[in-house]
ROSE-4610 file (N, C-alpha, C; in Angstrom, 1 decimal, always signed):
// ROSE-4610
residu = [M/M/M/N/N/N/A/A/A/A/A/A/A/A/A/E/E/E/P/P/P/N/N/N/T/T/T/P/P/P/A/A/A/K/K/K/P/P/P/A/A/A/P/P/P/I/I/I/A/A/A/S/S/S/A/A/A/A/A/A/E/E/E/A/A/A/A/A/A/L/L/L/A/A/A/V/V/V/E/E/E/T/T/T/V/V/V/S/S/S/D/D/D/L/L/L/L/L/L/D/D/D/R/R/R/L/L/L/I/I/I/D/D/D/T/T/T/V/V/V/E/E/E/D/D/D/E/E/E/T/T/T/E/E/E/H/H/H/L/L/L/R/R/R/A/A/A/G/G/G/R/R/R/L/L/L/R/R/R/D/D/D/A/A/A/L/L/L/V/V/V/H/H/H/E/E/E/A/A/A/T/T/T/K/K/K/S/S/S/E/E/E/L/L/L/A/A/A/R/R/R/S/S/S/Y/Y/Y/A/A/A/A/A/A/E/E/E/T/T/T/A/A/A/R/R/R/L/L/L/Q/Q/Q/G/G/G/A/A/A/R/R/R/T/T/T/S/S/S/V/V/V/A/A/A/Q/Q/Q/L/L/L/A/A/A/P/P/P/D/D/D/T/T/T/L/L/L/K/K/K/E/E/E/L/L/L/R/R/R/A/A/A/R/R/R/H/H/H/D/D/D/R/R/R/F/F/F/Q/Q/Q/S/S/S/L/L/L/L/L/L/Q/Q/Q/T/T/T/N/N/N/L/L/L/T/T/T/V/V/V/L/L/L/A/A/A/T/T/T/A/A/A/H/H/H/A/A/A/V/V/V/S/S/S/E/E/E/G/G/G/I/I/I/I/I/I/R/R/R/G/G/G/V/V/V/S/S/S/G/G/G/E/E/E/L/L/L/A/A/A/K/K/K/K/K/K/R/R/R/T/T/T/P/P/P/S/S/S/T/T/T/Y/Y/Y/G/G/G/A/A/A/H/H/H/G/G/G/R/R/R/A/A/A/N/N/N/A/A/A/P/P/P/D/D/D/P/P/P/K/K/K/A/A/A/A/A/A/Q/Q/Q/P/P/P/L/L/L/A/A/A/V/V/V/S/S/S/R/R/R/S/S/S/L/L/L]
num = [1/1/1/2/2/2/3/3/3/4/4/4/5/5/5/6/6/6/7/7/7/8/8/8/9/9/9/10/10/10/11/11/11/12/12/12/13/13/13/14/14/14/15/15/15/16/16/16/17/17/17/18/18/18/19/19/19/20/20/20/21/21/21/22/22/22/23/23/23/24/24/24/25/25/25/26/26/26/27/27/27/28/28/28/29/29/29/30/30/30/31/31/31/32/32/32/33/33/33/34/34/34/35/35/35/36/36/36/37/37/37/38/38/38/39/39/39/40/40/40/41/41/41/42/42/42/43/43/43/44/44/44/45/45/45/46/46/46/47/47/47/48/48/48/49/49/49/50/50/50/51/51/51/52/52/52/53/53/53/54/54/54/55/55/55/56/56/56/57/57/57/58/58/58/59/59/59/60/60/60/61/61/61/62/62/62/63/63/63/64/64/64/65/65/65/66/66/66/67/67/67/68/68/68/69/69/69/70/70/70/71/71/71/72/72/72/73/73/73/74/74/74/75/75/75/76/76/76/77/77/77/78/78/78/79/79/79/80/80/80/81/81/81/82/82/82/83/83/83/84/84/84/85/85/85/86/86/86/87/87/87/88/88/88/89/89/89/90/90/90/91/91/91/92/92/92/93/93/93/94/94/94/95/95/95/96/96/96/97/97/97/98/98/98/99/99/99/100/100/100/101/101/101/102/102/102/103/103/103/104/104/104/105/105/105/106/106/106/107/107/107/108/108/108/109/109/109/110/110/110/111/111/111/112/112/112/113/113/113/114/114/114/115/115/115/116/116/116/117/117/117/118/118/118/119/119/119/120/120/120/121/121/121/122/122/122/123/123/123/124/124/124/125/125/125/126/126/126/127/127/127/128/128/128/129/129/129/130/130/130/131/131/131/132/132/132/133/133/133/134/134/134/135/135/135/136/136/136/137/137/137/138/138/138/139/139/139/140/140/140/141/141/141/142/142/142/143/143/143/144/144/144/145/145/145/146/146/146/147/147/147/148/148/148/149/149/149/150/150/150/151/151/151/152/152/152/153/153/153/154/154/154/155/155/155/156/156/156/157/157/157/158/158/158/159/159/159/160/160/160/161/161/161/162/162/162]
x = [-32.8/-32.3/-32.2/-32.7/-33.5/-31.9/-32.1/-30.5/-30.5/-31.7/-30.6/-29.8/-29.7/-29.8/-28.1/-27.4/-25.8/-25.7/-24.3/-23.0/-23.1/-22.2/-21.3/-22.9/-24.4/-24.7/-25.2/-25.3/-25.1/-26.4/-26.5/-28.0/-28.3/-29.4/-29.5/-30.3/-29.2/-29.7/-30.4/-31.0/-33.0/-32.7/-33.8/-33.8/-33.8/-33.8/-33.3/-34.8/-35.3/-36.2/-36.1/-34.8/-35.4/-34.2/-34.1/-33.0/-31.6/-31.7/-31.1/-29.9/-31.0/-30.1/-29.6/-30.7/-29.2/-28.7/-28.8/-27.3/-25.7/-26.1/-25.4/-25.0/-25.9/-25.3/-24.2/-24.8/-24.2/-22.6/-22.9/-21.4/-20.5/-21.5/-20.5/-19.8/-21.2/-19.9/-18.8/-19.3/-18.3/-17.6/-17.3/-16.3/-15.8/-15.9/-16.3/-14.7/-15.8/-14.4/-13.9/-13.6/-12.1/-11.3/-11.4/-10.4/-10.3/-10.6/-10.5/-9.8/-10.1/-9.0/-7.8/-7.8/-6.8/-6.0/-6.6/-5.9/-5.8/-6.3/-6.1/-5.1/-4.7/-4.0/-2.7/-2.4/-0.9/-0.8/-2.0/-1.5/-0.9/-1.6/-1.0/+0.9/+0.1/+1.6/+3.3/+3.0/+3.2/+3.8/+3.4/+3.1/+3.3/+3.9/+3.7/+5.7/+6.3/+7.4/+8.0/+7.5/+7.9/+7.9/+7.1/+6.5/+6.2/+5.9/+4.4/+4.9/+5.5/+5.7/+4.4/+5.2/+4.5/+2.8/+2.9/+1.1/+1.0/+0.7/-0.3/-0.1/-0.1/+0.1/-1.5/-1.7/-3.1/-4.5/-4.0/-5.3/-6.3/-6.1/-6.8/-8.1/-7.6/-8.3/-8.4/-8.1/-8.8/-10.4/-10.1/-11.0/-12.3/-12.4/-13.1/-13.5/-12.8/-13.6/-13.9/-13.6/-14.7/-16.1/-15.8/-16.9/-18.5/-17.4/-18.7/-19.4/-17.6/-18.3/-19.9/-19.5/-20.9/-22.2/-21.6/-22.8/-24.0/-23.3/-23.7/-24.1/-22.8/-24.3/-25.4/-25.5/-26.7/-27.9/-27.4/-28.4/-29.2/-28.0/-29.0/-29.5/-28.7/-29.6/-30.5/-30.5/-32.0/-33.3/-32.8/-33.2/-32.9/-32.4/-32.4/-32.8/-34.6/-35.5/-35.2/-35.1/-35.7/-34.6/-32.6/-31.7/-31.5/-32.0/-32.0/-33.1/-34.5/-35.3/-34.7/-33.8/-33.5/-32.1/-31.6/-29.8/-29.3/-30.1/-30.4/-28.1/-28.2/-26.4/-26.0/-25.3/-24.6/-24.7/-25.5/-26.0/-25.1/-24.7/-24.6/-23.3/-22.6/-20.8/-21.1/-21.2/-20.8/-21.1/-22.1/-21.2/-20.2/-19.7/-19.5/-16.7/-17.5/-16.8/-16.5/-17.6/-17.7/-17.3/-17.6/-16.8/-15.5/-14.5/-13.5/-12.7/-13.7/-12.8/-13.1/-13.8/-13.9/-12.5/-12.5/-11.2/-9.7/-10.0/-8.8/-9.0/-9.9/-9.8/-9.3/-9.9/-9.0/-7.8/-6.9/-5.8/-5.4/-5.6/-5.1/-5.4/-6.5/-6.1/-5.7/-5.2/-4.4/-3.1/-2.5/-1.2/-1.3/-1.9/-1.9/-2.0/-2.6/-2.6/-0.9/-0.4/+1.0/+2.1/+1.7/+3.8/+3.0/+1.2/+0.7/+1.9/+2.0/+2.6/+3.7/+4.0/+6.0/+6.4/+5.4/+6.2/+6.3/+4.7/+4.9/+5.9/+6.5/+7.4/+8.6/+9.1/+10.5/+9.9/+9.4/+9.7/+9.0/+8.7/+8.8/+10.0/+10.4/+12.2/+12.8/+13.5/+13.8/+12.9/+12.1/+11.9/+12.0/+12.3/+13.2/+14.2/+15.1/+16.7/+16.9/+16.8/+16.7/+16.5/+14.8/+15.4/+16.0/+16.8/+18.2/+19.1/+19.9/+20.4/+20.4/+19.1/+18.8/+18.9/+18.5/+18.8/+20.6/+20.8/+21.5/+22.0/+23.0/+23.5/+22.9/+22.5/+22.4/+22.3/+22.5/+22.1/+21.3/+20.3/+18.8/+19.3/+19.0/+19.4/+19.5/+19.5/+19.7/+21.1/+21.7/+22.8/+22.9/+20.9/+20.8/+20.6/+20.9/+21.0/+19.4/+19.2/+18.2/+17.5/+16.2/+15.5/+15.0/+15.1/+14.6/+12.9/+12.9/+11.2/+10.6/+9.5/+9.9/+8.2/+7.7/+7.2/+7.4/+9.3/+9.9/+10.5/+10.4/+10.7/+10.0/+11.5/+10.9/+10.5/+9.4/+7.9/+9.7/+9.0/+9.5/+8.5/+9.3/+8.8/+9.1/+8.0/+8.3/+7.4/+7.9/+7.7/+6.7/+5.2/+5.1/+4.7/+5.5/+5.5/+6.3/+5.7/+6.7/+7.8]
y = [-5.2/-7.0/-7.1/-8.5/-9.3/-9.0/-9.6/-9.1/-10.5/-11.7/-13.0/-13.3/-12.5/-12.5/-12.4/-11.5/-10.6/-11.8/-11.9/-12.8/-12.6/-11.2/-10.9/-10.3/-11.1/-10.7/-11.6/-12.4/-12.8/-13.5/-14.5/-15.1/-14.4/-13.8/-13.4/-14.3/-14.1/-15.2/-15.9/-16.6/-16.9/-15.8/-14.9/-14.7/-16.0/-15.5/-15.9/-16.3/-17.9/-17.9/-18.7/-19.5/-20.0/-20.1/-20.0/-19.8/-20.8/-21.5/-22.5/-21.8/-20.9/-20.1/-19.3/-18.9/-16.4/-16.9/-18.3/-18.6/-19.2/-19.3/-19.6/-19.0/-18.1/-16.5/-16.4/-15.8/-14.9/-15.7/-17.3/-18.0/-17.6/-17.2/-17.1/-15.3/-14.2/-13.1/-12.9/-13.7/-14.2/-14.5/-15.6/-16.1/-15.3/-14.8/-13.6/-12.9/-12.3/-10.7/-11.4/-12.2/-13.2/-13.0/-13.7/-13.7/-12.4/-11.1/-9.6/-9.3/-9.3/-8.9/-9.0/-11.1/-11.3/-10.9/-10.3/-9.9/-8.7/-7.8/-6.1/-5.7/-6.8/-6.9/-7.1/-8.3/-7.9/-7.1/-7.0/-5.4/-4.3/-4.2/-3.3/-2.9/-4.5/-4.4/-3.9/-4.9/-4.9/-3.1/-2.2/-1.9/-0.3/-1.0/+0.1/-0.6/-1.5/-2.5/-1.6/-1.1/-0.3/-1.7/-2.7/-3.9/-4.5/-2.8/-2.9/-3.4/-5.2/-5.8/-7.0/-7.1/-8.0/-7.9/-6.3/-6.1/-5.5/-5.5/-5.8/-7.6/-8.1/-9.9/-10.3/-9.4/-9.9/-8.7/-8.4/-7.1/-8.0/-9.0/-9.5/-10.4/-11.3/-12.1/-10.4/-9.7/-8.9/-8.1/-8.1/-7.6/-8.5/-10.0/-11.5/-10.7/-10.9/-10.9/-9.7/-8.8/-7.1/-7.5/-7.9/-8.3/-9.7/-10.2/-11.8/-11.1/-9.8/-9.6/-9.1/-7.7/-6.4/-7.6/-8.0/-8.7/-10.0/-10.8/-11.0/-10.3/-9.2/-8.5/-7.8/-7.1/-7.4/-8.0/-9.3/-10.4/-10.3/-10.2/-10.7/-8.5/-7.7/-6.0/-6.5/-7.1/-8.2/-8.7/-8.6/-10.3/-9.5/-8.4/-7.6/-8.0/-7.8/-8.0/-9.5/-10.2/-11.7/-12.5/-12.6/-12.4/-12.0/-10.4/-10.1/-10.8/-11.6/-12.3/-13.9/-14.5/-15.6/-15.6/-15.6/-15.5/-13.8/-13.3/-11.7/-12.0/-13.2/-12.7/-13.3/-14.0/-13.6/-13.0/-12.0/-10.4/-9.7/-10.0/-8.6/-8.7/-9.8/-10.3/-9.7/-9.7/-9.9/-8.0/-7.7/-6.8/-5.9/-6.3/-6.0/-6.0/-7.1/-7.5/-6.4/-5.9/-4.5/-3.6/-3.0/-2.0/-2.1/-3.3/-3.6/-3.1/-3.8/-3.3/-2.5/-1.4/-0.5/+0.7/+0.2/+0.8/+0.1/-1.2/-1.5/-1.0/-0.9/+0.3/+1.3/+1.9/+3.7/+3.5/+2.3/+2.3/+2.0/+1.4/+1.3/+2.1/+2.6/+3.8/+4.9/+4.8/+6.4/+5.7/+4.4/+3.9/+4.1/+3.7/+3.5/+5.2/+5.9/+7.4/+7.8/+7.4/+7.5/+7.3/+6.4/+5.8/+6.2/+6.6/+7.4/+8.8/+9.8/+10.1/+11.0/+9.2/+9.4/+9.3/+8.5/+7.8/+8.6/+9.9/+11.5/+12.6/+12.7/+13.6/+12.5/+11.8/+11.1/+11.4/+11.0/+11.5/+13.0/+13.7/+14.9/+15.8/+15.1/+15.7/+14.9/+13.7/+13.4/+14.1/+14.2/+15.3/+17.0/+17.2/+18.6/+18.8/+17.4/+17.0/+17.3/+16.2/+16.3/+17.7/+18.8/+20.1/+20.6/+20.6/+21.6/+21.2/+19.8/+18.9/+19.9/+19.9/+20.3/+21.7/+22.3/+23.8/+24.3/+26.1/+27.0/+26.7/+27.3/+27.7/+29.2/+30.1/+31.1/+32.2/+33.6/+34.5/+35.8/+36.1/+37.1/+38.6/+39.1/+40.9/+40.9/+40.4/+40.3/+39.8/+39.0/+38.9/+36.5/+36.4/+35.4/+34.5/+33.2/+32.2/+32.3/+31.4/+31.7/+30.1/+30.1/+28.6/+28.3/+26.4/+26.7/+27.1/+27.0/+27.5/+25.9/+26.3/+24.8/+24.7/+25.9/+25.0/+25.5/+24.4/+24.0/+22.8/+22.5/+20.9/+20.0/+18.6/+17.5/+16.6/+16.3/+15.0/+13.4/+13.0/+12.1/+10.8/+9.2/+8.2/+7.6/+7.3/+6.2/+5.3/+4.2/+2.2/+2.4/+1.6/+1.3/-0.3/-1.0/-2.0/-2.4/-2.9/-2.9/-4.5]
z = [-26.0/-25.4/-24.5/-23.8/-23.2/-21.9/-21.3/-20.0/-19.4/-20.3/-20.2/-20.6/-21.9/-23.2/-23.2/-22.4/-22.0/-21.4/-22.2/-21.6/-20.3/-19.9/-18.9/-17.6/-17.6/-16.6/-16.1/-14.9/-14.2/-13.4/-12.9/-13.1/-11.5/-11.6/-9.7/-8.9/-7.6/-6.7/-6.6/-4.8/-5.4/-3.7/-3.8/-2.5/-0.8/+0.4/+0.6/+1.7/+2.1/+3.2/+4.0/+4.7/+5.2/+6.7/+7.6/+8.6/+8.5/+7.8/+7.3/+5.5/+5.3/+3.8/+4.2/+5.6/+5.5/+6.5/+7.6/+7.8/+6.8/+5.7/+4.7/+4.3/+4.3/+2.8/+4.0/+5.0/+6.3/+5.9/+6.5/+6.6/+5.1/+4.3/+2.4/+2.2/+3.2/+3.6/+3.8/+4.9/+6.7/+5.5/+4.7/+3.9/+3.4/+2.7/+1.1/+1.9/+3.1/+3.7/+4.2/+5.3/+5.2/+4.8/+3.9/+2.1/+1.7/+1.7/+1.5/+2.0/+3.3/+4.6/+4.3/+4.4/+4.3/+2.7/+1.9/+0.5/+0.9/+1.1/+1.6/+2.9/+3.6/+4.6/+4.3/+3.4/+2.4/+1.8/+0.8/-0.7/+0.1/+1.3/+2.2/+2.6/+3.3/+3.8/+3.0/+1.3/+0.9/+0.1/+0.4/-0.6/+1.1/+2.3/+2.8/+2.9/+2.3/+2.6/+1.4/-0.1/-1.2/-2.4/-2.2/-3.3/-3.7/-4.8/-5.9/-6.9/-6.9/-7.6/-7.0/-5.7/-4.7/-4.8/-4.1/-4.3/-5.5/-6.5/-7.5/-7.6/-7.5/-7.4/-7.1/-6.1/-5.8/-6.0/-7.2/-8.3/-8.3/-9.6/-9.9/-9.2/-7.6/-7.0/-6.4/-5.8/-4.7/-6.0/-6.9/-8.0/-7.9/-8.6/-8.3/-6.3/-5.3/-4.2/-3.6/-4.1/-3.7/-4.4/-6.4/-7.0/-6.4/-5.3/-4.9/-3.3/-3.2/-2.2/-1.9/-3.0/-3.1/-3.5/-4.9/-5.2/-3.2/-3.2/-1.8/-0.6/-0.5/+0.4/-0.3/-1.4/-2.3/-1.9/-1.3/-1.6/-0.4/+0.9/+1.8/+2.4/+1.8/+2.1/+1.8/+0.3/+0.0/+1.0/+1.4/+2.7/+4.0/+4.1/+5.8/+6.6/+6.2/+7.8/+7.9/+7.1/+6.9/+8.0/+7.7/+7.8/+9.0/+9.1/+11.2/+11.6/+11.2/+12.4/+12.7/+11.5/+10.8/+11.5/+11.7/+12.1/+12.7/+13.7/+14.3/+14.8/+15.8/+16.0/+15.3/+14.0/+13.1/+12.1/+12.5/+11.2/+12.2/+13.4/+14.6/+13.9/+14.0/+14.1/+12.8/+11.9/+10.2/+10.6/+10.9/+10.9/+11.3/+12.4/+13.3/+12.3/+11.1/+10.9/+9.9/+10.0/+8.0/+8.2/+9.6/+10.2/+9.9/+10.9/+10.9/+9.3/+9.0/+7.2/+6.4/+6.8/+6.5/+7.0/+8.3/+8.6/+8.1/+7.8/+6.3/+5.9/+5.2/+3.4/+3.1/+4.6/+4.9/+5.3/+5.6/+6.5/+4.5/+4.1/+2.3/+1.1/+1.5/+0.2/+0.8/+1.9/+2.8/+2.1/+2.3/+1.7/+0.3/-0.6/-2.0/-2.2/-1.7/-1.8/-1.5/-0.9/-0.1/-1.5/-1.7/-2.3/-3.8/-4.1/-5.6/-5.3/-4.3/-4.3/-4.4/-3.2/-3.6/-4.5/-5.7/-7.1/-7.7/-7.7/-8.9/-8.4/-7.1/-6.5/-7.4/-7.6/-8.4/-9.7/-10.1/-10.7/-12.2/-11.3/-11.2/-10.4/-9.9/-9.8/-11.1/-11.3/-13.0/-12.9/-13.7/-15.4/-15.0/-13.4/-13.8/-13.6/-13.1/-13.4/-14.6/-15.6/-17.0/-17.9/-17.0/-17.8/-17.7/-15.8/-15.8/-16.4/-17.4/-17.8/-19.1/-19.7/-21.0/-21.3/-20.5/-20.9/-20.6/-20.9/-21.5/-20.0/-19.6/-17.7/-18.8/-18.3/-18.3/-16.7/-17.8/-16.1/-17.4/-15.6/-16.0/-15.5/-16.4/-15.5/-14.3/-13.1/-11.7/-11.9/-12.4/-12.0/-11.5/-11.6/-10.8/-11.7/-11.8/-12.9/-13.1/-14.3/-14.8/-14.7/-14.3/-14.3/-15.2/-15.4/-17.0/-16.8/-18.5/-18.8/-18.7/-18.3/-17.6/-19.3/-19.8/-21.1/-21.8/-22.6/-22.6/-23.0/-21.8/-21.2/-22.5/-22.0/-23.2/-22.3/-23.3/-21.9/-22.2/-21.0/-20.2/-20.3/-20.8/-21.5/-20.0/-19.5/-18.5/-19.0/-18.6/-18.8/-17.8/-18.4/-16.9/-17.4/-16.8/-17.0/-15.6/-14.7/-13.5/-13.9]
């Protein structure tokens, strides 16, 4: 099948041939990076505050910006030597901002992992409490209360809609 016939295949961007095109490409990536940084910072702030609904509002925007950023960055990578010769100062600044963005992403991923772990702990705690309430209170051979059998626990249904 021909790649041009597929509806979801993006058109391949034109290569960078002039200093003006290089500057415009770097400016485009820079603009996308600024918008992506703002979105990720806002999402991280909402997640840290426990406002998951507010954080999820940015999901579609973040995905689209990340896709565009990756595509434009790949275009710059394809013309790396030309861009380095045509716009070296702006490229150096863009690399530094990209490194700062990587640090922000690491923080965002850490906050997401923490929110996930806390949520999982809450669900496990609720499930354990429900299992305790459902099992009869009996004593074992040594006079201690028996713990509920994890294999006999009833499933817990959770609505994923926020």
